[in-house]
C-alpha positions in Angstrom: 121.7 135.6 71.9 119.2 137.6 73.8 116.7 137.3 71.0 117.1 133.5 71.0 116.2 133.1 74.7 113.4 135.6 74.4 111.9 133.5 71.6 112.2 130.3 73.6 110.6 131.8 76.7 107.6 133.1 74.5 106.9 129.6 73.1 103.9 127.6 74.2 104.4 124.1 75.7 104.0 122.3 72.3 106.7 124.4 70.7 108.9 124.0 73.7 108.6 120.2 73.4 109.4 120.5 69.7 112.5 122.6 70.5 113.6 120.0 73.1 113.3 117.3 70.5 115.2 119.4 68.0 118.0 120.1 70.4 118.4 116.9 72.3 116.6 114.2 70.2 114.0 113.7 72.9 110.8 115.6 73.8 111.1 114.6 77.5 113.1 116.3 80.2 115.9 114.4 81.8 115.1 112.4 85.0 116.7 115.0 87.2 115.0 118.0 85.4 115.8 120.5 82.7 118.5 122.1 84.8 120.6 119.0 84.0 120.7 120.1 80.3 123.7 122.1 79.3 123.2 123.7 75.9 126.1 124.9 73.8 125.1 127.7 71.4 127.6 128.2 68.5 127.1 131.4 66.7 128.0 131.6 63.0 128.1 134.5 60.5 125.3 136.7 59.4 122.9 134.6 57.2 119.2 135.3 57.0 118.6 132.3 54.7 120.1 129.5 56.9 118.0 127.6 59.4 119.1 126.8 62.9 120.7 123.4 63.3 121.6 121.2 66.2 124.0 118.4 67.1 121.7 116.4 69.4 124.5 114.2 70.9 126.1 117.2 72.4 123.1 119.5 72.9 124.9 121.9 70.5 122.8 124.5 68.7 124.2 126.2 65.6 122.7 129.6 65.5 123.3 131.9 62.5 123.3 135.6 63.2 120.0 137.1 61.8 119.4 140.7 60.9 116.2 140.9 63.0 114.4 139.1 65.8 111.4 138.5 63.5 113.6 136.6 61.0 115.2 134.6 63.9 111.8 133.7 65.2 110.7 132.5 61.8 113.8 130.4 61.3 113.7 128.9 64.8 110.0 127.8 64.3 110.8 126.5 60.8 113.7 124.5 62.2 111.9 122.9 65.1 108.7 122.0 63.1 110.6 120.3 60.3 113.2 118.2 62.2 112.9 114.5 61.6 116.4 113.2 62.0 117.2 109.6 61.1 114.2 107.9 62.8 113.7 104.2 62.2 110.6 103.1 60.3 
């Protein structure tokens, strides 16, 4: 869990917006500020191959246990950069 928050705090603003979109479905902060967001982080078993996933309706982040911080960082960045959802065309 500590690695996850360290990785988020190290992100630049662009990646933080991508993470916000990934976790909430919007890249904008709530009207009353980011303190209004309550993230639920659900840890699952050790799996270096699985990406991080999220349930945007509930601000629920599904975080596999990774064997190293470097692997976690790579998977977090992969997850936030390739999230599209079910956007309308």
